[in-house]
C-alpha positions as CSV (number, residue, x, y, z in Angstrom):
1,M,0.0,0.0,0.0
2,T,1.3,3.4,-0.9
3,Q,2.0,5.5,2.1
4,I,0.9,9.2,2.3
5,T,4.0,11.2,3.0
6,P,4.5,15.0,3.6
7,Q,6.6,17.2,1.4
8,P,10.4,16.9,1.9
9,G,11.7,18.9,4.8
10,I,8.4,19.0,6.8
11,M,9.4,16.2,9.2
12,D,12.8,17.9,9.8
13,I,10.9,20.7,11.5
14,A,11.3,20.8,15.3
15,L,8.0,22.0,16.8
16,Y,8.1,25.5,18.2
17,Q,8.3,25.4,22.0
18,A,6.3,28.2,23.7
19,G,7.2,29.5,27.1
20,K,5.6,28.0,30.2
21,S,2.4,29.5,31.6
22,H,1.8,27.4,34.6
23,V,3.8,25.9,37.5
24,A,2.6,22.7,39.2
25,G,1.4,23.4,42.7
26,Q,1.4,27.1,42.2
27,T,-2.0,29.0,42.1
28,R,-0.5,32.5,41.8
29,V,2.0,32.8,39.0
30,L,4.2,35.7,37.9
31,K,4.7,35.0,34.2
32,L,7.8,36.6,32.8
33,S,8.5,34.2,30.0
34,A,6.7,35.5,26.9
35,N,7.6,39.2,26.7
36,E,4.0,40.2,27.3
37,N,3.1,43.8,28.3
38,P,2.5,43.6,32.1
39,F,-0.1,46.4,31.8
40,G,-2.1,44.7,29.1
41,P,-3.7,46.5,26.2
42,S,-4.8,50.1,26.2
43,P,-8.2,50.7,27.9
44,K,-9.4,52.3,24.7
45,A,-8.5,49.2,22.8
46,I,-10.3,47.0,25.3
47,A,-13.4,49.2,24.9
48,V,-13.3,48.9,21.1
49,A,-12.9,45.1,21.4
50,Q,-16.0,44.9,23.6
51,S,-18.0,47.1,21.3
52,A,-17.1,44.9,18.3
53,A,-18.7,41.8,19.8
54,P,-22.3,42.3,18.3
55,D,-20.8,42.2,14.8
56,L,-18.8,39.0,15.1
57,H,-21.1,37.4,12.5
58,R,-19.9,39.9,9.8
59,Y,-17.0,39.1,7.5
60,P,-14.1,41.5,7.8
61,S,-12.7,43.6,5.1
62,T,-10.3,41.8,2.8
63,D,-7.9,44.7,2.3
64,H,-7.4,45.9,5.9
65,S,-7.6,49.4,4.5
66,E,-8.5,51.2,7.8
67,L,-5.7,49.6,9.8
68,R,-3.2,50.1,7.0
69,A,-4.2,53.8,6.8
70,A,-3.8,54.2,10.5
71,I,-0.3,52.5,10.4
72,G,0.7,54.8,7.5
73,E,-0.6,57.9,9.3
74,I,1.2,57.1,12.6
75,H,4.5,56.0,11.1
76,N,4.4,58.3,8.0
77,L,4.4,55.3,5.6
78,D,2.6,54.6,2.3
79,P,-0.4,52.4,3.2
80,D,-0.2,50.8,-0.2
81,R,3.1,49.3,0.8
82,I,1.8,47.8,4.0
83,I,0.5,44.2,4.5
84,C,-1.2,42.9,7.6
85,G,-1.0,39.4,9.0
86,V,-1.9,37.1,11.8
87,G,1.0,38.4,13.9
88,S,4.2,39.4,12.1
89,D,4.9,35.6,11.9
90,E,2.4,35.2,9.1
91,V,4.0,38.0,7.1
92,L,7.4,36.3,7.5
93,Q,5.7,33.1,6.3
94,F,4.4,34.8,3.2
95,V,7.9,36.1,2.4
96,V,9.5,32.7,2.7
97,Q,6.6,31.0,0.8
98,C,6.9,33.5,-2.1
99,Y,10.6,33.9,-2.4
100,T,12.2,30.6,-1.5
101,G,11.9,26.9,-2.3
102,P,13.8,23.6,-2.7
103,G,17.5,24.2,-3.4
104,D,17.4,27.7,-1.9
105,E,19.2,28.8,1.3
106,V,17.8,31.1,4.1
107,I,20.3,32.7,6.4
108,Y,19.6,33.5,10.0
109,T,21.8,34.1,13.0
110,E,22.4,31.6,15.9
111,H,20.4,33.5,18.5
112,G,17.7,34.6,16.1
113,F,14.0,33.8,16.3
114,S,13.5,30.1,16.3
115,M,10.7,30.3,13.8
116,Y,13.1,31.2,11.0
117,P,14.4,27.7,10.3
118,I,10.9,26.3,10.7
119,L,9.6,28.7,8.0
120,A,12.5,27.9,5.7
121,R,11.8,24.1,5.9
122,Q,8.1,24.7,5.3
123,A,9.0,26.1,1.9
124,G,11.5,23.3,1.2
125,A,14.5,25.7,1.6
126,T,17.6,25.0,3.6
127,P,18.2,27.1,6.7
128,V,21.7,28.3,7.3
129,C,22.7,29.3,10.8
130,V,25.4,32.0,11.1
131,P,27.3,32.7,14.4
132,E,26.9,35.9,16.3
133,T,29.8,37.7,18.1
134,N,29.2,38.2,21.8
135,R,25.4,37.9,21.2
136,V,25.4,40.6,18.6
137,V,24.7,40.0,14.9
138,D,28.0,40.1,12.9
139,V,27.4,41.5,9.4
140,D,30.7,40.1,8.0
141,L,29.8,36.6,9.1
142,I,26.5,36.9,7.4
143,L,28.1,38.1,4.2
144,N,30.6,35.4,4.3
145,A,27.8,32.8,4.5
146,V,26.1,34.0,1.3
147,T,26.3,31.6,-1.6
148,E,24.7,31.4,-5.1
149,R,21.8,29.6,-3.4
150,T,21.1,32.3,-0.9
151,R,17.7,33.9,-1.4
152,L,16.8,35.5,1.9
153,V,18.4,36.8,5.1
154,F,16.6,37.1,8.4
155,L,17.7,39.9,10.8
156,T,16.1,40.2,14.2
157,N,16.7,43.7,15.4
158,P,16.6,44.2,18.3
159,G,17.6,40.6,19.0
160,N,15.5,38.0,20.7
161,P,16.5,36.5,23.2
162,T,19.6,38.7,23.4
163,G,18.0,42.1,23.5
164,T,21.0,43.6,21.7
165,L,20.8,46.0,18.8
166,L,22.7,46.0,15.5
167,P,23.5,49.7,14.8
168,A,21.8,51.4,11.9
169,D,25.1,51.8,9.9
170,E,25.8,48.1,10.2
171,V,22.3,47.2,9.0
172,A,22.8,49.6,6.1
173,R,26.1,48.0,5.3
174,L,24.5,44.6,5.3
175,A,21.7,45.8,2.9
176,E,24.2,47.5,0.6
177,Q,26.6,44.5,0.3
178,L,24.0,41.8,-0.2
179,P,23.4,40.9,-3.8
180,D,20.2,42.6,-5.2
181,H,18.4,39.3,-5.7
182,I,18.6,38.4,-2.0
183,L,15.8,39.7,0.3
184,L,16.8,41.2,3.6
185,V,14.0,40.8,6.2
186,I,14.3,43.0,9.2
187,D,12.1,41.6,12.0
188,G,11.4,44.5,14.3
189,A,9.0,42.9,16.8
190,Y,10.6,44.9,19.6
191,A,11.3,48.1,17.7
192,E,9.1,50.2,20.0
193,F,11.3,49.5,23.0
194,V,14.6,50.7,21.5
195,R,16.5,53.3,23.5
196,P,16.0,56.8,22.0
197,E,19.7,57.5,21.8
198,A,20.0,54.7,19.2
199,R,18.1,56.8,16.6
200,F,16.5,53.7,15.3
201,D,14.0,53.7,12.5
202,A,13.4,49.9,12.3
203,G,14.6,49.7,8.7
204,V,12.1,52.2,7.2
205,N,14.8,54.2,5.3
206,L,16.3,51.0,3.8
207,V,12.8,49.9,2.6
208,D,12.3,53.3,1.0
209,T,15.6,53.3,-0.8
210,R,16.1,49.6,-1.8
211,A,14.1,47.1,-3.7
212,N,15.1,44.1,-1.7
213,V,14.3,45.0,2.0
214,I,11.2,44.3,4.0
215,M,10.5,45.2,7.6
216,T,8.0,43.6,9.9
217,R,6.3,44.8,13.2
218,T,3.8,43.4,15.6
219,F,1.0,44.5,18.0
220,S,1.8,41.6,20.3
221,K,4.5,43.3,22.4
222,V,4.2,46.9,23.5
223,Y,0.6,47.1,22.4
224,G,-0.4,44.1,24.6
225,L,-2.4,42.3,21.9
226,G,-0.6,39.0,21.8
227,G,-3.9,37.1,22.1
228,L,-5.3,38.7,19.0
229,R,-2.3,38.0,16.7
230,V,-1.9,41.1,14.5
231,G,1.2,42.2,12.7
232,W,2.3,44.0,9.6
233,G,5.0,44.4,7.1
234,Y,6.4,47.3,5.0
235,A,8.1,46.7,1.7
236,P,8.4,47.9,-1.9
237,R,5.0,47.8,-3.7
238,A,6.2,45.0,-6.0
239,I,6.9,42.8,-2.9
240,I,3.6,43.7,-1.2
241,D,1.8,42.8,-4.4
242,V,3.4,39.3,-4.4
243,L,2.7,38.7,-0.7
244,N,-1.0,39.6,-1.1
245,R,-1.4,36.9,-3.7
246,V,-0.8,34.2,-1.0
247,R,-2.5,36.0,1.9
248,Q,-5.9,34.5,2.9
249,P,-8.5,37.3,2.2
250,F,-10.1,37.1,5.6
251,N,-6.9,36.4,7.7
252,L,-7.8,39.1,10.3
253,S,-11.1,39.5,12.0
254,N,-13.1,42.7,12.5
255,L,-12.4,42.5,16.2
256,S,-8.6,42.2,15.6
257,L,-8.5,45.0,13.0
258,A,-10.5,47.5,15.1
259,T,-8.7,46.7,18.3
260,A,-5.3,47.0,16.8
261,E,-6.2,50.4,15.3
262,A,-7.5,51.7,18.7
263,A,-4.3,50.5,20.4
264,L,-2.1,52.1,17.7
265,R,-3.9,55.5,18.2
266,D,-3.6,55.6,21.9
267,R,-0.2,57.2,22.0
268,D,-0.4,58.3,25.6
269,Y,-0.8,54.7,26.8
270,L,2.1,53.6,24.5
271,D,4.4,56.3,26.0
272,M,3.5,55.1,29.5
273,C,4.3,51.5,28.7
274,R,7.6,52.5,27.1
275,R,8.6,54.7,30.1
276,E,7.7,52.0,32.6
277,N,9.6,49.4,30.6
278,A,12.7,51.5,30.3
279,K,12.7,52.4,34.0
280,W,12.3,48.8,35.3
281,R,14.5,47.3,32.6
282,D,17.4,49.4,33.8
283,W,16.6,48.9,37.5
284,L,16.4,45.1,37.1
285,A,19.5,44.8,35.0
286,G,21.4,46.8,37.7
287,E,20.0,44.7,40.6
288,L,21.0,41.5,38.9
289,A,24.4,42.7,37.9
290,A,25.1,43.6,41.5
291,L,24.3,40.0,42.4
292,G,26.8,38.7,39.8
293,V,24.2,38.1,37.1
294,P,25.2,40.3,34.1
295,S,23.2,41.1,31.0
296,D,23.9,43.0,27.8
297,Q,22.3,46.4,27.4
298,S,18.8,45.6,26.3
299,H,16.8,47.5,23.7
300,T,13.7,45.4,24.3
301,N,11.1,44.5,27.1
302,F,13.3,41.7,28.5
303,I,16.8,41.1,29.6
304,L,19.0,38.1,29.0
305,A,20.4,37.2,32.4
306,R,23.6,35.3,32.2
307,F,24.7,32.8,34.8
308,A,28.0,31.0,35.3
309,D,26.9,28.0,33.3
310,Q,23.9,26.0,32.4
311,N,23.7,24.2,35.7
312,E,23.4,27.5,37.6
313,A,20.8,28.8,35.2
314,E,18.7,25.7,35.6
315,A,19.1,25.7,39.3
316,C,17.9,29.4,39.5
317,D,15.0,28.6,37.2
318,A,14.0,25.8,39.5
319,L,14.1,28.1,42.5
320,L,12.0,30.7,40.7
321,Q,9.4,28.2,39.9
322,T,9.0,27.3,43.6
323,R,8.0,30.9,44.1
324,G,5.6,30.8,41.2
325,I,7.9,32.9,38.9
326,I,8.2,31.7,35.3
327,V,11.1,32.9,33.1
328,R,12.3,31.5,29.8
329,K,15.2,29.0,29.5
330,V,17.0,29.7,26.2
331,A,19.3,26.7,25.7
332,G,17.5,26.1,22.5
333,Y,18.7,29.4,21.2
334,G,22.3,28.5,21.9
335,L,22.4,30.2,25.3
336,P,22.3,27.4,27.9
337,E,23.7,29.7,30.6
338,G,20.9,32.3,30.1
339,L,17.5,33.0,31.3
340,R,15.3,35.5,29.4
341,I,13.3,37.6,31.8
342,T,10.4,39.8,30.7
343,I,10.3,43.2,32.3
344,G,7.2,43.2,34.5
345,D,5.7,46.0,36.5
346,E,7.3,47.3,39.7
347,E,5.9,44.6,41.9
348,G,7.0,41.8,39.4
349,C,10.5,43.2,39.0
350,R,11.1,43.5,42.7
351,A,9.7,40.0,43.3
352,L,12.0,38.6,40.6
353,A,15.1,40.4,42.0
354,A,14.4,39.2,45.5
355,A,14.0,35.6,44.4
356,I,17.4,35.7,42.5
357,R,19.0,37.4,45.5
358,A,17.7,34.5,47.7
359,F,19.1,32.0,45.1
360,K,22.5,33.5,45.1
361,E,22.7,33.8,48.8
362,G,21.6,30.2,49.2
363,A,24.2,29.1,46.8
364,R,26.9,30.8,48.8
365,A,25.7,29.4,52.1
């Protein structure tokens, strides 16, 4: 009997492992594992979501015109060059689906988002992992990895789970030195958290001046809408035209579209979330550094706490769980000595710091 088999490469995909949400035996959990906004969505966005409920039987628009117009207005972008997806993940999937296939290579860096090799294998392409240098993307190493089979380069900027930022001039150098037929995909899921002194535009200028660059963003992080799954991409019109040909026409609901627009327009709430994140990110990094747990300067809503080795990181994680605190182990990202810790509110950050202090003091006893 002939056996039904999947396409080549599918069974090579390791299933994505999400962060934990529960701890056995703990009824009150402090979840700092998924980089969620501790303040939740804007109250204005919640109100819009609630008001959308009576119309859930209606099909949404197929062109997302109102949300694209709002994104264009807020970010000073051409709405016709914007595509919306089920999280930025779906936009990334469109790109890989449309521009890679069997025999092609997709470059990503060793600490980059773990979905990149999954997306490449979905399309039958070969993922190529390039080392980073001290947890920062190294442009020369990427360029050295380019072959005649390379079709796409993924750049997470700021990085996840490192929190580090590749400076704008280095991103520009990468774009300029890549052959014109290779797409550079700048994944800016954490762009809103970048420190002001970095003068960061998330790749907008490169998209506007080059034919082979696309940037993606999400509503899941600073806007607190991870449960709705809304993201977007900005690219040359020719690329957007291609991506829209594989996008499902009703991929986003009325509720998702309206809520995302309301969240986007509430700039006061956005500014509050940014301020609180920056304040407690710096505080937490300083507290942990004083305990002998360093981290690189973060441009995101998390820090990558680095321990002496994997054993110490796992022991600390176990202690945190006894206190109902969940963080993210990142051995799968090539960082076995690290724990990625989402920046919570003041109470959450203080509780986390106190727990790690107790761990370090216990280890010394």
